[in-house]
MMTF fields as JSON, N, C-alpha, C and O atoms, coordinates in Angstrom:
{
  "mmtfVersion": "1.0.0",
  "mmtfProducer": "UNKNOWN",
  "numBonds": 411,
  "numAtoms": 412,
  "numGroups": 103,
  "numChains": 1,
  "numModels": 1,
  "chainsPerModel": [1],
  "groupsPerChain": [103],
  "chainIdList": ["A"],
  "bondAtomList": [4, 2, 8, 6, 12, 10, 16, 14, 20, 18, 24, 22, 28, 26, 32, 30, 36, 34, 40, 38, 44, 42, 48, 46, 52, 50, 56, 54, 60, 58, 64, 62, 68, 66, 72, 70, 76, 74, 80, 78, 84, 82, 88, 86, 92, 90, 96, 94, 100, 98, 104, 102, 108, 106, 112, 110, 116, 114, 120, 118, 124, 122, 128, 126, 132, 130, 136, 134, 140, 138, 144, 142, 148, 146, 152, 150, 156, 154, 160, 158, 164, 162, 168, 166, 172, 170, 176, 174, 180, 178, 184, 182, 188, 186, 192, 190, 196, 194, 200, 198, 204, 202, 208, 206, 212, 210, 216, 214, 220, 218, 224, 222, 228, 226, 232, 230, 236, 234, 240, 238, 244, 242, 248, 246, 252, 250, 256, 254, 260, 258, 264, 262, 268, 266, 272, 270, 276, 274, 280, 278, 284, 282, 288, 286, 292, 290, 296, 294, 300, 298, 304, 302, 308, 306, 312, 310, 316, 314, 320, 318, 324, 322, 328, 326, 332, 330, 336, 334, 340, 338, 344, 342, 348, 346, 352, 350, 356, 354, 360, 358, 364, 362, 368, 366, 372, 370, 376, 374, 380, 378, 384, 382, 388, 386, 392, 390, 396, 394, 400, 398, 404, 402, 408, 406],
  "bondOrderList": [1, 1, 1, 1, 1, 1, 1, 1, 1, 1, 1, 1, 1, 1, 1, 1, 1, 1, 1, 1, 1, 1, 1, 1, 1, 1, 1, 1, 1, 1, 1, 1, 1, 1, 1, 1, 1, 1, 1, 1, 1, 1, 1, 1, 1, 1, 1, 1, 1, 1, 1, 1, 1, 1, 1, 1, 1, 1, 1, 1, 1, 1, 1, 1, 1, 1, 1, 1, 1, 1, 1, 1, 1, 1, 1, 1, 1, 1, 1, 1, 1, 1, 1, 1, 1, 1, 1, 1, 1, 1, 1, 1, 1, 1, 1, 1, 1, 1, 1, 1, 1, 1],
  "groupList": [{"groupName": "UNK", "atomNameList": ["N", "CA", "C", "O"], "elementList": ["N", "C", "C", "O"], "formalChargeList": [0, 0, 0, 0], "bondAtomList": [1, 0, 2, 1, 3, 2], "bondOrderList": [1, 1, 2], "singleLetterCode": "X", "chemCompType": "L-PEPTIDE LINKING"}],
  "groupTypeList": [0, 0, 0, 0, 0, 0, 0, 0, 0, 0, 0, 0, 0, 0, 0, 0, 0, 0, 0, 0, 0, 0, 0, 0, 0, 0, 0, 0, 0, 0, 0, 0, 0, 0, 0, 0, 0, 0, 0, 0, 0, 0, 0, 0, 0, 0, 0, 0, 0, 0, 0, 0, 0, 0, 0, 0, 0, 0, 0, 0, 0, 0, 0, 0, 0, 0, 0, 0, 0, 0, 0, 0, 0, 0, 0, 0, 0, 0, 0, 0, 0, 0, 0, 0, 0, 0, 0, 0, 0, 0, 0, 0, 0, 0, 0, 0, 0, 0, 0, 0, 0, 0, 0],
  "groupIdList": [1, 2, 3, 4, 5, 6, 7, 8, 9, 10, 11, 12, 13, 14, 15, 16, 17, 18, 19, 20, 21, 22, 23, 24, 25, 26, 27, 28, 29, 30, 31, 32, 33, 34, 35, 36, 37, 38, 39, 40, 41, 42, 43, 44, 45, 46, 47, 48, 49, 50, 51, 52, 53, 54, 55, 56, 57, 58, 59, 60, 61, 62, 63, 64, 65, 66, 67, 68, 69, 70, 71, 72, 73, 74, 75, 76, 77, 78, 79, 80, 81, 82, 83, 84, 85, 86, 87, 88, 89, 90, 91, 92, 93, 94, 95, 96, 97, 98, 99, 100, 101, 102, 103],
  "secStructList": [7, 7, 7, 3, 3, 3, 3, 7, 2, 2, 2, 2, 2, 2, 2, 6, 6, 1, 7, 2, 2, 2, 2, 2, 2, 2, 2, 2, 2, 2, 2, 2, 2, 2, 2, 7, 7, 7, 7, 1, 3, 3, 7, 1, 1, 6, 6, 3, 3, 3, 3, 3, 3, 6, 6, 3, 3, 3, 3, 3, 3, 3, 3, 6, 6, 6, 6, 3, 3, 3, 3, 3, 3, 3, 3, 7, 1, 6, 6, 2, 2, 2, 2, 2, 2, 2, 2, 2, 1, 1, 2, 2, 2, 2, 2, 2, 2, 2, 2, 2, 2, 2, 7],
  "xCoordList": [181.048, 179.98, 181.239, 182.055, 181.004, 182.181, 180.979, 179.774, 182.056, 181.391, 181.483, 182.491, 180.41, 180.598, 181.668, 182.237, 182.116, 182.949, 182.559, 182.001, 182.864, 182.008, 182.851, 183.47, 182.949, 183.671, 182.741, 181.627, 182.816, 182.463, 182.817, 183.756, 182.154, 182.899, 183.846, 185.004, 183.701, 184.82, 186.157, 187.337, 185.837, 186.908, 187.623, 188.797, 187.043, 187.659, 188.258, 189.259, 187.289, 188.728, 189.584, 190.528, 190.037, 190.84, 192.064, 193.261, 191.435, 192.573, 192.93, 194.073, 192.35, 192.894, 193.715, 194.4, 194.038, 194.862, 196.38, 197.315, 196.632, 197.589, 198.302, 197.85, 199.607, 200.469, 200.018, 199.388, 200.406, 200.335, 200.284, 199.2, 201.544, 201.742, 200.245, 199.372, 200.438, 199.496, 198.068, 197.306, 197.828, 196.333, 196.606, 195.952, 197.508, 197.79, 197.661, 197.42, 197.863, 197.839, 196.752, 196.634, 195.864, 194.418, 193.588, 192.587, 193.635, 193.029, 193.214, 192.467, 194.595, 194.772, 193.996, 193.509, 193.611, 193.129, 191.414, 190.903, 190.963, 189.714, 189.432, 188.606, 189.902, 189.493, 189.973, 189.462, 190.946, 191.322, 189.895, 189.525, 189.286, 188.559, 186.769, 185.742, 187.038, 185.808, 185.286, 184.085, 186.555, 186.632, 187.059, 186.515, 187.829, 187.881, 188.147, 189.21, 186.693, 186.97, 187.382, 187.494, 187.777, 188.619, 190.295, 191.045, 190.541, 192.12, 192.039, 191.083, 193.388, 193.604, 193.896, 194.223, 193.709, 193.716, 192.499, 192.084, 191.91, 190.567, 190.958, 191.969, 189.238, 189.576, 188.262, 187.082, 188.851, 187.777, 186.487, 186.038, 186.252, 185.028, 186.031, 187.011, 184.915, 185.505, 184.921, 185.26, 184.263, 184.13, 184.07, 183.162, 185.493, 185.869, 187.225, 187.575, 187.898, 189.243, 190.385, 189.975, 191.546, 192.655, 193.288, 193.684, 193.508, 194.907, 196.576, 196.495, 197.477, 198.176, 199.177, 199.85, 198.985, 199.756, 200.571, 200.037, 202.215, 203.07, 203.051, 203.397, 202.768, 202.223, 201.283, 200.991, 200.267, 198.677, 197.883, 198.166, 197.189, 196.084, 194.597, 193.837, 194.305, 192.937, 191.855, 191.889, 190.706, 189.598, 188.402, 187.843, 187.835, 186.893, 185.982, 186.628, 184.45, 183.411, 182.927, 182.678, 182.814, 182.641, 180.657, 180.256, 180.109, 178.291, 178.289, 178.32, 178.228, 178.125, 176.549, 176.258, 175.648, 174.333, 173.917, 172.746, 174.624, 174.8, 175.689, 175.434, 176.844, 177.659, 178.402, 178.206, 179.111, 179.368, 180.375, 180.108, 181.921, 182.88, 182.472, 181.99, 182.9, 182.737, 184.019, 184.206, 184.884, 185.588, 185.437, 184.968, 185.89, 185.373, 186.012, 185.46, 187.577, 188.691, 189.53, 189.493, 190.717, 191.948, 193.056, 193.135, 193.859, 194.598, 196.058, 196.567, 196.82, 198.122, 198.214, 197.061, 198.956, 199.543, 198.749, 197.745, 199.148, 198.564, 197.488, 197.714, 196.581, 195.247, 194.594, 193.375, 195.143, 194.621, 193.471, 192.6, 193.406, 192.589, 191.315, 190.202, 191.748, 190.553, 189.478, 188.338, 190.284, 189.559, 188.808, 187.898, 189.16, 188.337, 187.451, 186.408, 187.454, 186.205, 185.187, 184.007, 185.804, 184.604, 183.976, 182.815, 184.595, 184.188, 183.052, 182.188, 183.183, 182.473, 181.585, 180.668, 181.519, 180.42, 179.259, 178.298, 179.711, 179.015, 178.418, 178.103, 178.275, 177.969, 176.686, 176.605, 175.56, 174.704, 174.207, 173.142, 174.797, 175.154, 175.834, 175.403, 176.927, 177.408, 176.733, 176.878, 176.093, 175.35, 174.353, 174.301, 173.428, 172.329, 172.658, 171.824, 173.99, 174.749, 175.009, 174.926, 175.388, 175.75, 174.359, 174.505, 173.308, 172.15, 171.61, 170.875, 171.908, 171.392, 172.135, 171.607, 173.248, 174.855, 174.281, 174.307, 173.845, 173.423, 171.866, 171.515, 171.173, 169.595, 169.459, 168.465],
  "yCoordList": [-35.223, -34.739, -33.257, -32.571, -33.226, -32.226, -30.763, -30.718, -29.62, -28.532, -27.546, -27.725, -26.387, -25.818, -25.163, -25.364, -24.199, -23.425, -22.084, -22.251, -21.024, -19.653, -18.575, -18.473, -17.56, -16.063, -14.794, -15.002, -13.858, -12.701, -11.797, -12.037, -11.047, -10.245, -9.626, -9.839, -8.876, -7.842, -9.004, -8.667, -10.003, -11.134, -11.58, -11.949, -11.55, -11.65, -10.791, -10.96, -9.441, -7.93, -8.062, -8.076, -8.248, -8.103, -9.344, -9.119, -10.541, -11.927, -11.096, -10.66, -11.001, -10.407, -9.637, -9.482, -8.841, -7.663, -8.401, -7.612, -9.231, -10.3, -10.732, -10.744, -11.133, -11.726, -13.395, -13.936, -14.037, -15.259, -16.068, -16.532, -16.361, -17.318, -17.191, -18.018, -15.89, -16.164, -16.477, -17.309, -15.877, -16.478, -17.769, -18.36, -18.514, -20.202, -20.869, -22.073, -19.891, -20.63, -20.422, -20.759, -19.898, -19.422, -20.298, -20.637, -20.771, -21.627, -23.147, -24.12, -22.878, -24.661, -24.784, -25.885, -23.566, -23.832, -24.54, -25.512, -23.705, -24.634, -26.001, -26.47, -26.55, -28.064, -28.747, -29.802, -28.04, -28.583, -28.52, -29.327, -27.033, -26.84, -27.195, -26.831, -28.047, -28.51, -29.877, -30.114, -30.98, -31.748, -31.165, -31.704, -30.305, -30.087, -28.669, -28.15, -27.878, -26.396, -25.853, -24.627, -26.734, -25.788, -26.254, -26.931, -25.729, -25.268, -23.715, -22.956, -23.531, -21.95, -21.964, -22.922, -20.767, -20.194, -19.522, -18.651, -20.124, -19.643, -18.195, -17.708, -17.574, -15.766, -15.557, -15.469, -15.511, -15.199, -16.678, -17.228, -16.915, -18.172, -19.214, -19.023, -20.577, -21.931, -21.493, -22.322, -20.599, -20.567, -19.179, -18.748, -18.462, -17.572, -17.93, -18.177, -17.894, -18.361, -17.539, -16.94, -17.69, -17.125, -17.973, -18.763, -17.899, -18.535, -17.844, -17.664, -17.657, -16.659, -17.294, -18.325, -16.248, -16.96, -16.007, -14.926, -16.062, -14.864, -14.098, -14.566, -13.046, -11.554, -11.216, -10.319, -12.053, -11.818, -12.62, -13.817, -12.367, -13.214, -13.308, -12.346, -14.139, -14.723, -15.12, -16.155, -14.105, -14.862, -15.418, -15.009, -16.373, -16.891, -17.38, -17.366, -17.815, -18.48, -19.849, -20.258, -20.55, -21.256, -21.533, -21.133, -22.106, -21.967, -23.534, -23.835, -24.768, -25.799, -26.209, -27.167, -25.219, -25.623, -25.307, -25.47, -25.011, -24.634, -25.664, -25.937, -26.199, -26.932, -25.717, -25.66, -24.995, -23.909, -22.977, -22.444, -22.782, -21.783, -20.519, -20.273, -19.716, -18.288, -17.364, -16.761, -17.557, -16.156, -14.614, -13.791, -14.492, -12.804, -11.707, -10.738, -11.77, -10.591, -11.068, -12.055, -10.475, -10.343, -9.491, -8.621, -9.196, -8.138, -8.324, -9.193, -7.301, -7.944, -7.756, -7.797, -7.578, -7.407, -6.303, -6.515, -4.749, -3.898, -3.713, -2.647, -3.969, -3.989, -4.884, -4.715, -6.11, -7.435, -6.785, -7.611, -5.894, -5.646, -5.254, -5.774, -4.176, -3.596, -4.419, -4.158, -5.438, -6.492, -7.465, -8.088, -7.647, -8.726, -7.578, -7.743, -6.519, -6.049, -5.798, -6.141, -5.266, -5.277, -6.602, -6.554, -7.865, -8.839, -9.446, -10.2, -9.015, -9.763, -8.269, -8.45, -7.008, -6.445, -6.453, -5.698, -7.479, -7.798, -9.184, -9.762, -9.736, -11.388, -11.694, -12.546, -10.954, -11.335, -10.608, -10.933, -10.016, -9.888, -10.932, -11.311, -11.559, -12.47, -13.834, -14.83, -13.841, -15.137, -15.028, -15.825, -13.8, -13.396, -13.795, -14.478, -13.448, -13.427, -14.7, -14.861, -15.968, -16.99, -17.672, -18.565, -17.682, -18.01, -17.867, -18.759, -16.673, -16.4, -17.56, -18.341, -17.324, -18.155, -19.863, -20.697, -20.015, -21.953, -22.079, -22.948, -21.106, -21.763, -21.408, -21.766],
  "zCoordList": [111.894, 111.407, 110.558, 111.174, 109.411, 109.113, 109.073, 108.827, 109.465, 109.71, 108.352, 107.668, 107.83, 106.589, 106.926, 107.999, 105.944, 106.539, 105.515, 104.43, 105.934, 105.327, 105.561, 106.62, 104.437, 104.915, 105.182, 104.702, 105.641, 105.421, 104.049, 103.29, 103.952, 102.272, 103.094, 102.737, 104.154, 104.741, 105.053, 104.953, 105.332, 105.554, 104.105, 104.143, 103.069, 101.98, 101.174, 100.478, 101.368, 101.211, 101.731, 100.942, 103.214, 103.856, 103.398, 103.219, 103.291, 102.408, 100.687, 100.549, 99.989, 98.786, 98.89, 97.879, 100.039, 100.283, 100.851, 100.719, 101.22, 101.286, 100.117, 98.972, 100.539, 99.492, 99.402, 100.311, 98.277, 97.789, 98.896, 99.252, 99.639, 100.368, 101.454, 101.719, 101.851, 103.265, 102.619, 103.112, 101.691, 101.166, 101.259, 102.119, 100.533, 100.509, 101.736, 101.826, 102.95, 104.137, 104.743, 105.921, 104.137, 104.971, 104.151, 104.782, 103.015, 102.431, 102.919, 103.017, 103.181, 104.068, 104.822, 105.08, 105.462, 106.768, 106.635, 107.192, 105.8, 105.533, 105.508, 106.292, 104.866, 104.878, 106.496, 106.874, 107.309, 108.195, 109.364, 110.217, 108.885, 109.957, 109.657, 110.229, 108.517, 108.393, 109.001, 109.131, 109.456, 110.297, 112.044, 113.008, 112.178, 113.673, 113.611, 113.271, 114.104, 114.188, 115.063, 115.068, 116.211, 117.531, 117.142, 117.845, 115.974, 116.127, 116.377, 116.538, 116.349, 116.913, 118.462, 119.163, 118.776, 120.417, 120.424, 119.66, 121.535, 121.985, 122.531, 123.036, 122.073, 122.493, 123.381, 123.041, 124.586, 125.806, 125.747, 126.753, 124.793, 124.667, 123.445, 122.725, 123.813, 123.035, 121.595, 120.75, 121.138, 119.915, 119.186, 118.475, 119.603, 118.87, 119.408, 120.562, 118.287, 118.127, 116.849, 115.855, 117.153, 116.094, 116.005, 116.862, 114.683, 114.454, 113.401, 112.186, 113.939, 113.82, 112.407, 112.4, 111.238, 109.794, 110.026, 110.274, 110.03, 109.912, 110.805, 111.889, 110.777, 111.468, 111.638, 112.429, 110.705, 110.659, 111.569, 111.53, 112.182, 113.317, 112.462, 112.57, 111.856, 111.469, 112.375, 113.041, 112.385, 113.307, 112.98, 111.963, 113.719, 112.859, 114.356, 115.403, 114.41, 115.066, 114.739, 113.605, 115.916, 115.479, 116.328, 117.421, 115.554, 115.723, 115.118, 113.925, 116.663, 116.769, 116.249, 115.533, 116.811, 116.51, 114.673, 114.329, 113.971, 112.969, 112.034, 110.861, 112.853, 112.076, 110.94, 109.726, 111.606, 110.768, 111.514, 112.59, 110.642, 110.709, 109.99, 108.885, 111.18, 109.81, 110.365, 111.422, 109.037, 109.001, 109.144, 108.357, 110.186, 109.966, 109.677, 109.158, 110.073, 110.157, 110.473, 111.208, 109.979, 109.835, 110.463, 109.596, 111.279, 111.728, 111.586, 110.879, 112.427, 112.769, 114.106, 114.537, 114.961, 116.463, 116.834, 117.515, 116.367, 116.736, 116.155, 115.582, 115.924, 116.024, 116.397, 116.441, 116.785, 117.553, 118.855, 119.129, 119.391, 120.435, 119.751, 119.829, 119.032, 118.376, 117.455, 117.071, 117.292, 116.017, 116.73, 116.184, 118.011, 119.021, 119.266, 118.634, 119.909, 120.519, 119.086, 119.014, 118.237, 117.048, 116.719, 116.313, 116.836, 116.507, 117.276, 116.83, 118.461, 119.594, 119.63, 120.431, 119.125, 119.49, 117.864, 117.717, 116.879, 115.73, 115.667, 114.626, 117.108, 116.966, 116.342, 115.457, 116.815, 116.332, 114.621, 114.097, 114.224, 112.597, 112.008, 110.919, 112.539, 111.819, 112.209, 111.5, 113.202, 113.029, 111.902, 110.964, 112.091, 110.919, 109.663, 109.069, 108.959, 108.097, 107.716, 106.499, 108.554, 108.498, 108.405, 107.57, 108.778, 108.637, 107.371, 106.946, 106.547, 105.491, 104.312, 103.521, 104.548, 103.48, 103.59, 102.684, 104.81, 104.964, 104.231, 103.433, 104.679, 103.994, 102.485, 101.854]
}
């Protein structure tokens, strides 16, 4: 079963600031995650993951019940913990956002 892959507006804005090579590497993740959303390193939970691209970290959430992956943030090593905490604090918002995108 293929997963839908979605991005938040904030993620898209951060991605647009990256150079073309990094953007292309992120874009190549989308089809891979459709088939297997559990790539990358888990962060505290099976459904919260990061994928490293050069010096950056790309964060995404997996919603098995919605068969969807939501890309939520990008950070560097320096702001990694702050970004992780922020994502975990906004889980309900991210779920509502995704449900709105799917419907």
